[in-house]
Backbone atoms as SQL, in Angstrom:
CREATE TABLE atoms (id INTEGER PRIMARY KEY, chain TEXT, resi INTEGER, resn TEXT, atom TEXT, x REAL, y REAL, z REAL);
INSERT INTO atoms VALUES
  (1, 'A', 1, 'MET', 'N', 6.817, 1.880, 9.524),
  (2, 'A', 1, 'MET', 'CA', 6.353, 0.769, 10.818),
  (3, 'A', 1, 'MET', 'C', 6.911, 1.842, 12.519),
  (4, 'A', 2, 'GLU', 'N', 6.164, 2.232, 12.602),
  (5, 'A', 2, 'GLU', 'CA', 7.085, 3.154, 14.593),
  (6, 'A', 2, 'GLU', 'C', 7.595, 1.679, 15.399),
  (7, 'A', 3, 'ASN', 'N', 8.817, 2.207, 15.618),
  (8, 'A', 3, 'ASN', 'CA', 9.644, 1.008, 16.817),
  (9, 'A', 3, 'ASN', 'C', 9.167, 1.771, 18.233),
  (10, 'A', 4, 'ILE', 'N', 8.621, 0.333, 18.520),
  (11, 'A', 4, 'ILE', 'CA', 8.295, 0.777, 20.419),
  (12, 'A', 4, 'ILE', 'C', 9.653, 0.157, 21.036),
  (13, 'A', 5, 'TYR', 'N', 9.770, 0.585, 21.787),
  (14, 'A', 5, 'TYR', 'CA', 10.973, -0.280, 22.762),
  (15, 'A', 5, 'TYR', 'C', 10.480, -0.433, 24.022),
  (16, 'A', 6, 'ASN', 'N', 9.544, 0.507, 24.855),
  (17, 'A', 6, 'ASN', 'CA', 8.698, 0.348, 25.645),
  (18, 'A', 6, 'ASN', 'C', 7.239, -0.155, 25.636),
  (19, 'A', 7, 'PRO', 'N', 7.185, -1.467, 26.851),
  (20, 'A', 7, 'PRO', 'CA', 6.214, -2.420, 26.845),
  (21, 'A', 7, 'PRO', 'C', 4.764, -1.877, 27.442),
  (22, 'A', 8, 'GLU', 'N', 5.129, -0.682, 28.799),
  (23, 'A', 8, 'GLU', 'CA', 3.965, 0.523, 28.193),
  (24, 'A', 8, 'GLU', 'C', 3.773, 0.823, 26.654),
  (25, 'A', 9, 'ASP', 'N', 4.328, 1.212, 26.322),
  (26, 'A', 9, 'ASP', 'CA', 4.004, 2.217, 25.119),
  (27, 'A', 9, 'ASP', 'C', 3.310, 0.681, 23.508),
  (28, 'A', 10, 'PHE', 'N', 3.458, -0.165, 23.747),
  (29, 'A', 10, 'PHE', 'CA', 3.567, -1.186, 23.104),
  (30, 'A', 10, 'PHE', 'C', 1.582, -1.667, 23.381),
  (31, 'A', 11, 'GLN', 'N', 1.349, -1.556, 25.110),
  (32, 'A', 11, 'GLN', 'CA', 0.144, -1.546, 25.577),
  (33, 'A', 11, 'GLN', 'C', -0.734, -1.039, 25.091),
  (34, 'A', 12, 'SER', 'N', -0.840, 0.632, 24.915),
  (35, 'A', 12, 'SER', 'CA', -1.349, 0.851, 25.329),
  (36, 'A', 12, 'SER', 'C', -0.709, 1.638, 23.428),
  (37, 'A', 13, 'LEU', 'N', -0.488, 0.911, 22.590),
  (38, 'A', 13, 'LEU', 'CA', -0.964, 1.187, 21.207),
  (39, 'A', 13, 'LEU', 'C', -1.668, 0.050, 20.542),
  (40, 'A', 14, 'ILE', 'N', -1.663, -1.315, 20.836),
  (41, 'A', 14, 'ILE', 'CA', -2.386, -2.100, 21.310),
  (42, 'A', 14, 'ILE', 'C', -3.918, -1.958, 21.909),
  (43, 'A', 15, 'ASP', 'N', -4.087, -1.778, 22.587),
  (44, 'A', 15, 'ASP', 'CA', -5.637, -0.762, 23.328),
  (45, 'A', 15, 'ASP', 'C', -6.083, 0.024, 22.612),
  (46, 'A', 16, 'THR', 'N', -6.028, 0.603, 21.803),
  (47, 'A', 16, 'THR', 'CA', -5.965, 1.578, 21.785),
  (48, 'A', 16, 'THR', 'C', -6.042, 1.999, 19.970),
  (49, 'A', 17, 'SER', 'N', -5.983, 0.552, 18.878),
  (50, 'A', 17, 'SER', 'CA', -5.661, 0.018, 17.396),
  (51, 'A', 17, 'SER', 'C', -6.730, -0.171, 17.771),
  (52, 'A', 18, 'ASP', 'N', -7.573, -0.095, 16.464),
  (53, 'A', 18, 'ASP', 'CA', -8.966, -0.908, 15.836),
  (54, 'A', 18, 'ASP', 'C', -8.020, -2.071, 15.944),
  (55, 'A', 19, 'ILE', 'N', -6.631, -2.246, 14.651),
  (56, 'A', 19, 'ILE', 'CA', -6.228, -3.028, 13.895),
  (57, 'A', 19, 'ILE', 'C', -4.312, -2.689, 14.171),
  (58, 'A', 20, 'VAL', 'N', -3.573, -3.981, 14.598),
  (59, 'A', 20, 'VAL', 'CA', -1.861, -3.172, 14.787),
  (60, 'A', 20, 'VAL', 'C', -1.513, -4.967, 14.445),
  (61, 'A', 21, 'VAL', 'N', -0.219, -4.271, 13.722),
  (62, 'A', 21, 'VAL', 'CA', 0.517, -5.408, 13.566),
  (63, 'A', 21, 'VAL', 'C', 1.522, -5.902, 13.377),
  (64, 'A', 22, 'VAL', 'N', 2.546, -6.493, 14.450),
  (65, 'A', 22, 'VAL', 'CA', 3.907, -6.258, 15.184),
  (66, 'A', 22, 'VAL', 'C', 4.936, -7.118, 15.100),
  (67, 'A', 23, 'TYR', 'N', 5.610, -6.417, 14.261),
  (68, 'A', 23, 'TYR', 'CA', 6.778, -7.490, 13.093),
  (69, 'A', 23, 'TYR', 'C', 7.419, -7.043, 14.604),
  (70, 'A', 24, 'TYR', 'N', 7.747, -8.831, 14.845),
  (71, 'A', 24, 'TYR', 'CA', 9.513, -9.065, 15.933),
  (72, 'A', 24, 'TYR', 'C', 10.486, -9.728, 15.270),
  (73, 'A', 25, 'SER', 'N', 11.459, -8.667, 15.492),
  (74, 'A', 25, 'SER', 'CA', 12.955, -9.139, 14.747),
  (75, 'A', 25, 'SER', 'C', 13.869, -8.129, 15.459),
  (76, 'A', 26, 'ASN', 'N', 15.177, -8.267, 14.662),
  (77, 'A', 26, 'ASN', 'CA', 16.488, -8.084, 14.877),
  (78, 'A', 26, 'ASN', 'C', 17.213, -7.798, 13.909),
  (79, 'A', 27, 'ASP', 'N', 18.280, -7.304, 14.144),
  (80, 'A', 27, 'ASP', 'CA', 19.646, -6.713, 13.338),
  (81, 'A', 27, 'ASP', 'C', 19.669, -7.733, 12.152),
  (82, 'A', 28, 'ALA', 'N', 19.877, -8.963, 13.000),
  (83, 'A', 28, 'ALA', 'CA', 20.888, -10.260, 12.339),
  (84, 'A', 28, 'ALA', 'C', 19.937, -11.174, 11.552),
  (85, 'A', 29, 'CYS', 'N', 18.836, -11.229, 11.673),
  (86, 'A', 29, 'CYS', 'CA', 18.324, -11.836, 10.977),
  (87, 'A', 29, 'CYS', 'C', 17.719, -11.453, 9.370),
  (88, 'A', 30, 'ASN', 'N', 18.518, -12.487, 9.016),
  (89, 'A', 30, 'ASN', 'CA', 18.014, -12.454, 7.346),
  (90, 'A', 30, 'ASN', 'C', 16.878, -12.546, 6.968),
  (91, 'A', 31, 'VAL', 'N', 15.924, -13.861, 6.824),
  (92, 'A', 31, 'VAL', 'CA', 14.991, -14.239, 6.720),
  (93, 'A', 31, 'VAL', 'C', 13.997, -13.011, 6.786),
  (94, 'A', 32, 'CYS', 'N', 14.068, -12.020, 7.867),
  (95, 'A', 32, 'CYS', 'CA', 13.377, -10.739, 8.082),
  (96, 'A', 32, 'CYS', 'C', 13.374, -9.137, 7.764),
  (97, 'A', 33, 'LYS', 'N', 15.024, -9.351, 7.409),
  (98, 'A', 33, 'LYS', 'CA', 15.430, -8.263, 6.309),
  (99, 'A', 33, 'LYS', 'C', 14.312, -8.610, 4.877),
  (100, 'A', 34, 'THR', 'N', 14.141, -9.924, 3.847),
  (101, 'A', 34, 'THR', 'CA', 13.852, -10.254, 2.853),
  (102, 'A', 34, 'THR', 'C', 12.332, -10.084, 3.064),
  (103, 'A', 35, 'LEU', 'N', 11.195, -10.632, 4.079),
  (104, 'A', 35, 'LEU', 'CA', 10.100, -10.655, 4.197),
  (105, 'A', 35, 'LEU', 'C', 9.549, -9.328, 5.063),
  (106, 'A', 36, 'LYS', 'N', 10.276, -8.704, 6.191),
  (107, 'A', 36, 'LYS', 'CA', 9.881, -7.382, 6.371),
  (108, 'A', 36, 'LYS', 'C', 9.639, -6.053, 5.126),
  (109, 'A', 37, 'PRO', 'N', 10.250, -5.903, 4.033),
  (110, 'A', 37, 'PRO', 'CA', 9.280, -4.545, 2.743),
  (111, 'A', 37, 'PRO', 'C', 8.380, -5.701, 2.183),
  (112, 'A', 38, 'LYS', 'N', 8.359, -6.971, 1.649),
  (113, 'A', 38, 'LYS', 'CA', 6.827, -7.884, 1.644),
  (114, 'A', 38, 'LYS', 'C', 5.417, -7.102, 2.283),
  (115, 'A', 39, 'ILE', 'N', 5.974, -7.404, 3.354),
  (116, 'A', 39, 'ILE', 'CA', 4.713, -6.714, 4.796),
  (117, 'A', 39, 'ILE', 'C', 5.138, -5.529, 4.597),
  (118, 'A', 40, 'LEU', 'N', 5.744, -4.672, 4.465),
  (119, 'A', 40, 'LEU', 'CA', 5.108, -3.097, 4.409),
  (120, 'A', 40, 'LEU', 'C', 4.576, -2.485, 3.212),
  (121, 'A', 41, 'ASP', 'N', 4.947, -3.496, 2.374),
  (122, 'A', 41, 'ASP', 'CA', 4.186, -2.814, 0.412),
  (123, 'A', 41, 'ASP', 'C', 2.376, -3.868, 0.677),
  (124, 'A', 42, 'THR', 'N', 2.669, -5.066, 1.711),
  (125, 'A', 42, 'THR', 'CA', 1.216, -5.681, 1.813),
  (126, 'A', 42, 'THR', 'C', 0.598, -4.033, 2.242),
  (127, 'A', 43, 'LEU', 'N', 0.961, -3.576, 3.430),
  (128, 'A', 43, 'LEU', 'CA', -0.005, -3.135, 4.101),
  (129, 'A', 43, 'LEU', 'C', 0.197, -1.534, 3.500),
  (130, 'A', 44, 'ARG', 'N', 0.987, -1.148, 2.774),
  (131, 'A', 44, 'ARG', 'CA', 0.932, -0.054, 1.834),
  (132, 'A', 44, 'ARG', 'C', -0.634, 0.069, 1.416),
  (133, 'A', 45, 'SER', 'N', -0.512, -0.578, 0.320),
  (134, 'A', 45, 'SER', 'CA', -1.118, -0.977, -0.785),
  (135, 'A', 45, 'SER', 'C', -3.017, -1.634, -0.109),
  (136, 'A', 46, 'GLU', 'N', -2.871, -2.456, 0.352),
  (137, 'A', 46, 'GLU', 'CA', -4.053, -2.915, 0.919),
  (138, 'A', 46, 'GLU', 'C', -4.933, -2.903, 2.066),
  (139, 'A', 47, 'PHE', 'N', -4.207, -1.959, 3.065),
  (140, 'A', 47, 'PHE', 'CA', -4.533, -2.456, 4.178),
  (141, 'A', 47, 'PHE', 'C', -3.523, -1.141, 4.909),
  (142, 'A', 48, 'PRO', 'N', -4.244, 0.443, 4.659),
  (143, 'A', 48, 'PRO', 'CA', -3.343, 1.455, 4.858),
  (144, 'A', 48, 'PRO', 'C', -3.101, 2.106, 6.019),
  (145, 'A', 49, 'ALA', 'N', -4.519, 1.683, 6.466),
  (146, 'A', 49, 'ALA', 'CA', -5.233, 2.363, 7.306),
  (147, 'A', 49, 'ALA', 'C', -4.808, 1.744, 9.085),
  (148, 'A', 50, 'THR', 'N', -4.254, 0.162, 8.197),
  (149, 'A', 50, 'THR', 'CA', -3.931, -1.052, 9.556),
  (150, 'A', 50, 'THR', 'C', -2.442, 0.131, 10.527),
  (151, 'A', 51, 'LYS', 'N', -2.623, 0.273, 11.992),
  (152, 'A', 51, 'LYS', 'CA', -1.085, 0.568, 12.369),
  (153, 'A', 51, 'LYS', 'C', 0.306, -0.536, 12.108),
  (154, 'A', 52, 'SER', 'N', 1.515, -0.019, 12.129),
  (155, 'A', 52, 'SER', 'CA', 2.378, -1.328, 12.107),
  (156, 'A', 52, 'SER', 'C', 3.580, -1.045, 13.481),
  (157, 'A', 53, 'ILE', 'N', 4.198, -1.995, 13.462),
  (158, 'A', 53, 'ILE', 'CA', 4.642, -1.725, 15.180),
  (159, 'A', 53, 'ILE', 'C', 5.825, -2.861, 14.756),
  (160, 'A', 54, 'TYR', 'N', 7.390, -1.919, 14.868),
  (161, 'A', 54, 'TYR', 'CA', 8.585, -3.079, 14.870),
  (162, 'A', 54, 'TYR', 'C', 9.007, -2.723, 16.122),
  (163, 'A', 55, 'ILE', 'N', 9.035, -4.266, 16.651),
  (164, 'A', 55, 'ILE', 'CA', 10.269, -4.499, 18.032),
  (165, 'A', 55, 'ILE', 'C', 11.353, -5.205, 17.899),
  (166, 'A', 56, 'ASP', 'N', 12.271, -4.863, 17.837),
  (167, 'A', 56, 'ASP', 'CA', 13.494, -5.292, 18.200),
  (168, 'A', 56, 'ASP', 'C', 13.853, -6.246, 19.123),
  (169, 'A', 57, 'THR', 'N', 13.899, -8.019, 19.051),
  (170, 'A', 57, 'THR', 'CA', 13.678, -8.219, 20.063),
  (171, 'A', 57, 'THR', 'C', 15.408, -8.425, 21.075),
  (172, 'A', 58, 'GLU', 'N', 16.510, -7.495, 20.162),
  (173, 'A', 58, 'GLU', 'CA', 17.947, -7.356, 21.596),
  (174, 'A', 58, 'GLU', 'C', 17.131, -6.294, 21.889),
  (175, 'A', 59, 'LYS', 'N', 16.521, -5.073, 21.658),
  (176, 'A', 59, 'LYS', 'CA', 17.032, -4.043, 22.861),
  (177, 'A', 59, 'LYS', 'C', 15.379, -3.752, 23.166),
  (178, 'A', 60, 'SER', 'N', 14.530, -4.973, 22.618),
  (179, 'A', 60, 'SER', 'CA', 13.440, -5.271, 23.835),
  (180, 'A', 60, 'SER', 'C', 12.786, -6.063, 23.839),
  (181, 'A', 61, 'PRO', 'N', 13.488, -7.312, 25.076),
  (182, 'A', 61, 'PRO', 'CA', 12.975, -8.289, 24.954),
  (183, 'A', 61, 'PRO', 'C', 12.677, -8.613, 26.576),
  (184, 'A', 62, 'VAL', 'N', 11.524, -7.497, 27.175),
  (185, 'A', 62, 'VAL', 'CA', 10.777, -7.694, 27.295),
  (186, 'A', 62, 'VAL', 'C', 9.307, -7.817, 26.934),
  (187, 'A', 63, 'ILE', 'N', 9.303, -7.105, 25.937),
  (188, 'A', 63, 'ILE', 'CA', 7.823, -7.127, 25.382),
  (189, 'A', 63, 'ILE', 'C', 8.419, -8.477, 25.107),
  (190, 'A', 64, 'ALA', 'N', 9.558, -9.111, 24.065),
  (191, 'A', 64, 'ALA', 'CA', 9.006, -9.604, 23.077),
  (192, 'A', 64, 'ALA', 'C', 8.576, -11.741, 24.142),
  (193, 'A', 65, 'GLY', 'N', 9.349, -11.076, 25.569),
  (194, 'A', 65, 'GLY', 'CA', 9.311, -12.415, 26.359),
  (195, 'A', 65, 'GLY', 'C', 7.558, -12.290, 26.934),
  (196, 'A', 66, 'GLN', 'N', 7.119, -10.959, 27.306),
  (197, 'A', 66, 'GLN', 'CA', 5.665, -11.237, 27.665),
  (198, 'A', 66, 'GLN', 'C', 4.627, -11.603, 26.546),
  (199, 'A', 67, 'HIS', 'N', 5.522, -11.720, 25.321),
  (200, 'A', 67, 'HIS', 'CA', 4.078, -11.534, 23.944),
  (201, 'A', 67, 'HIS', 'C', 4.768, -12.978, 23.734),
  (202, 'A', 68, 'ARG', 'N', 6.097, -14.143, 24.212),
  (203, 'A', 68, 'ARG', 'CA', 6.042, -15.497, 23.863),
  (204, 'A', 68, 'ARG', 'C', 6.288, -15.210, 22.954),
  (205, 'A', 69, 'VAL', 'N', 7.457, -14.446, 22.588),
  (206, 'A', 69, 'VAL', 'CA', 8.332, -14.504, 21.125),
  (207, 'A', 69, 'VAL', 'C', 9.527, -14.774, 21.610),
  (208, 'A', 70, 'PHE', 'N', 9.358, -16.344, 20.718),
  (209, 'A', 70, 'PHE', 'CA', 10.535, -16.796, 20.619),
  (210, 'A', 70, 'PHE', 'C', 11.889, -17.147, 19.598),
  (211, 'A', 71, 'SER', 'N', 11.469, -17.078, 18.579),
  (212, 'A', 71, 'SER', 'CA', 12.106, -17.294, 17.277),
  (213, 'A', 71, 'SER', 'C', 11.202, -15.786, 16.011),
  (214, 'A', 72, 'ILE', 'N', 12.414, -15.645, 15.550),
  (215, 'A', 72, 'ILE', 'CA', 11.947, -14.080, 14.375),
  (216, 'A', 72, 'ILE', 'C', 12.373, -14.974, 13.525),
  (217, 'A', 73, 'PRO', 'N', 11.551, -14.090, 12.278),
  (218, 'A', 73, 'PRO', 'CA', 10.376, -13.434, 12.025),
  (219, 'A', 73, 'PRO', 'C', 10.032, -13.731, 13.398),
  (220, 'A', 74, 'THR', 'N', 8.981, -13.191, 14.173),
  (221, 'A', 74, 'THR', 'CA', 6.700, -13.048, 14.140),
  (222, 'A', 74, 'THR', 'C', 6.158, -11.939, 13.801),
  (223, 'A', 75, 'ILE', 'N', 5.016, -12.198, 13.373),
  (224, 'A', 75, 'ILE', 'CA', 4.265, -10.997, 12.827),
  (225, 'A', 75, 'ILE', 'C', 2.975, -11.576, 13.773),
  (226, 'A', 76, 'ASP', 'N', 3.072, -10.579, 14.644),
  (227, 'A', 76, 'ASP', 'CA', 1.486, -10.628, 15.521),
  (228, 'A', 76, 'ASP', 'C', 0.797, -9.899, 14.794),
  (229, 'A', 77, 'ILE', 'N', -1.136, -10.124, 14.440),
  (230, 'A', 77, 'ILE', 'CA', -2.501, -8.987, 13.840),
  (231, 'A', 77, 'ILE', 'C', -3.119, -8.968, 15.197),
  (232, 'A', 78, 'TYR', 'N', -2.869, -8.024, 15.844),
  (233, 'A', 78, 'TYR', 'CA', -4.567, -7.644, 16.884),
  (234, 'A', 78, 'TYR', 'C', -5.437, -6.631, 16.379),
  (235, 'A', 79, 'VAL', 'N', -6.412, -7.638, 16.644),
  (236, 'A', 79, 'VAL', 'CA', -7.251, -6.931, 16.917),
  (237, 'A', 79, 'VAL', 'C', -8.487, -6.158, 17.584),
  (238, 'A', 80, 'MET', 'N', -8.560, -5.411, 17.934),
  (239, 'A', 80, 'MET', 'CA', -9.114, -4.561, 19.187),
  (240, 'A', 80, 'MET', 'C', -8.524, -4.951, 20.237),
  (241, 'A', 81, 'GLY', 'N', -7.605, -4.646, 20.605),
  (242, 'A', 81, 'GLY', 'CA', -6.857, -5.393, 21.575),
  (243, 'A', 81, 'GLY', 'C', -6.756, -6.950, 21.761),
  (244, 'A', 82, 'LYS', 'N', -6.931, -8.108, 21.159),
  (245, 'A', 82, 'LYS', 'CA', -6.476, -8.885, 21.403),
  (246, 'A', 82, 'LYS', 'C', -5.937, -9.414, 19.553),
  (247, 'A', 83, 'GLU', 'N', -5.171, -10.671, 20.478),
  (248, 'A', 83, 'GLU', 'CA', -3.896, -11.198, 19.424),
  (249, 'A', 83, 'GLU', 'C', -5.375, -11.718, 18.376),
  (250, 'A', 84, 'HIS', 'N', -4.794, -11.357, 16.920),
  (251, 'A', 84, 'HIS', 'CA', -6.396, -11.991, 15.836),
  (252, 'A', 84, 'HIS', 'C', -5.289, -13.670, 15.412),
  (253, 'A', 85, 'ALA', 'N', -4.180, -13.430, 15.025),
  (254, 'A', 85, 'ALA', 'CA', -3.084, -14.149, 14.012),
  (255, 'A', 85, 'ALA', 'C', -1.982, -14.135, 13.904),
  (256, 'A', 86, 'ARG', 'N', -1.150, -15.002, 14.508),
  (257, 'A', 86, 'ARG', 'CA', 0.247, -15.278, 14.898),
  (258, 'A', 86, 'ARG', 'C', 0.975, -15.681, 12.976),
  (259, 'A', 87, 'PHE', 'N', 2.022, -15.299, 12.674),
  (260, 'A', 87, 'PHE', 'CA', 2.795, -16.242, 11.895),
  (261, 'A', 87, 'PHE', 'C', 4.464, -16.138, 11.938),
  (262, 'A', 88, 'GLY', 'N', 5.278, -16.838, 11.752),
  (263, 'A', 88, 'GLY', 'CA', 6.598, -17.286, 11.610),
  (264, 'A', 88, 'GLY', 'C', 7.086, -17.270, 10.399),
  (265, 'A', 89, 'ARG', 'N', 8.114, -17.617, 10.540),
  (266, 'A', 89, 'ARG', 'CA', 9.210, -17.114, 9.544),
  (267, 'A', 89, 'ARG', 'C', 8.850, -17.858, 8.300),
  (268, 'A', 90, 'ASN', 'N', 8.232, -18.920, 8.364),
  (269, 'A', 90, 'ASN', 'CA', 8.007, -19.595, 6.901),
  (270, 'A', 90, 'ASN', 'C', 6.642, -19.278, 6.512),
  (271, 'A', 91, 'LEU', 'N', 5.646, -17.701, 6.979),
  (272, 'A', 91, 'LEU', 'CA', 4.797, -17.597, 6.366),
  (273, 'A', 91, 'LEU', 'C', 4.399, -17.570, 4.865),
  (274, 'A', 92, 'MET', 'N', 3.169, -17.552, 3.841),
  (275, 'A', 92, 'MET', 'CA', 3.064, -17.245, 3.525),
  (276, 'A', 92, 'MET', 'C', 1.914, -16.457, 2.866),
  (277, 'A', 93, 'MET', 'N', 2.308, -15.007, 1.922),
  (278, 'A', 93, 'MET', 'CA', 1.936, -13.812, 2.011),
  (279, 'A', 93, 'MET', 'C', 0.008, -13.701, 1.827),
  (280, 'A', 94, 'HIS', 'N', 0.237, -15.004, 0.966),
  (281, 'A', 94, 'HIS', 'CA', -1.640, -15.080, 0.694),
  (282, 'A', 94, 'HIS', 'C', -2.177, -15.238, 2.264),
  (283, 'A', 95, 'GLU', 'N', -1.829, -15.816, 3.576),
  (284, 'A', 95, 'GLU', 'CA', -1.944, -16.160, 4.563),
  (285, 'A', 95, 'GLU', 'C', -1.863, -14.782, 5.305),
  (286, 'A', 96, 'PHE', 'N', -1.313, -14.383, 5.057),
  (287, 'A', 96, 'PHE', 'CA', -1.255, -13.020, 6.027),
  (288, 'A', 96, 'PHE', 'C', -1.656, -12.128, 5.422),
  (289, 'A', 97, 'GLU', 'N', -2.407, -12.110, 3.822),
  (290, 'A', 97, 'GLU', 'CA', -3.367, -10.639, 3.470),
  (291, 'A', 97, 'GLU', 'C', -4.438, -11.660, 3.732),
  (292, 'A', 98, 'VAL', 'N', -4.674, -12.828, 3.698),
  (293, 'A', 98, 'VAL', 'CA', -6.391, -13.321, 4.379),
  (294, 'A', 98, 'VAL', 'C', -6.945, -13.334, 5.950),
  (295, 'A', 99, 'SER', 'N', -5.535, -13.152, 6.203),
  (296, 'A', 99, 'SER', 'CA', -6.434, -13.527, 8.059),
  (297, 'A', 99, 'SER', 'C', -5.745, -11.816, 8.049),
  (298, 'A', 100, 'LEU', 'N', -6.300, -10.786, 7.540),
  (299, 'A', 100, 'LEU', 'CA', -6.623, -9.342, 7.578),
  (300, 'A', 100, 'LEU', 'C', -7.219, -9.029, 7.428),
  (301, 'A', 101, 'ARG', 'N', -7.880, -9.249, 5.980),
  (302, 'A', 101, 'ARG', 'CA', -8.728, -9.073, 5.439),
  (303, 'A', 101, 'ARG', 'C', -9.867, -8.458, 5.640),
  (304, 'A', 102, 'LYS', 'N', -10.741, -9.975, 6.573),
  (305, 'A', 102, 'LYS', 'CA', -11.842, -9.819, 7.139),
  (306, 'A', 102, 'LYS', 'C', -12.073, -9.015, 7.878),
  (307, 'A', 103, 'PRO', 'N', -10.713, -8.617, 9.293),
  (308, 'A', 103, 'PRO', 'CA', -11.470, -7.851, 10.268),
  (309, 'A', 103, 'PRO', 'C', -11.124, -6.152, 9.639),
  (310, 'A', 104, 'TYR', 'N', -10.358, -5.930, 8.859),
  (311, 'A', 104, 'TYR', 'CA', -9.662, -4.714, 8.271),
  (312, 'A', 104, 'TYR', 'C', -11.284, -4.452, 7.640),
  (313, 'A', 105, 'GLU', 'N', -11.634, -4.689, 6.526),
  (314, 'A', 105, 'GLU', 'CA', -13.211, -4.608, 6.399),
  (315, 'A', 105, 'GLU', 'C', -14.338, -4.619, 6.574),
  (316, 'A', 106, 'ALA', 'N', -14.093, -5.215, 8.157),
  (317, 'A', 106, 'ALA', 'CA', -15.352, -5.091, 8.700),
  (318, 'A', 106, 'ALA', 'C', -15.090, -3.711, 9.646),
  (319, 'A', 107, 'LEU', 'N', -13.553, -3.274, 10.145),
  (320, 'A', 107, 'LEU', 'CA', -13.667, -2.660, 11.538),
  (321, 'A', 107, 'LEU', 'C', -13.106, -0.714, 10.691),
  (322, 'A', 108, 'LEU', 'N', -12.204, -1.385, 9.250),
  (323, 'A', 108, 'LEU', 'CA', -12.361, 0.117, 8.994),
  (324, 'A', 108, 'LEU', 'C', -13.013, 0.738, 7.179),
  (325, 'A', 109, 'LYS', 'N', -13.153, -0.722, 7.024),
  (326, 'A', 109, 'LYS', 'CA', -14.022, -0.139, 5.077),
  (327, 'A', 109, 'LYS', 'C', -15.871, 0.968, 5.614);
């Protein structure tokens, strides 16, 4: 998962990638520490061609604010530059996988 701090770098990656998973969090979030490895494992095993980026909401408040992230963790899925799905702290991994599977198979398989 790549750390992004600059809004222009963030937007460039979203605009130039087929599918991007964005994980918003910070070091103080205990739920985030449990959820992030599960997201990473799922991406590695099921969706290896998906780009993933990490936004630390304390170090990059501009990016978080521009994308209306007011609680953490927040996970966004972008497909072809558009927000496809958004999940919060009560994420069910099955919902995440189902939401990602259709565009992934259509675009990257």
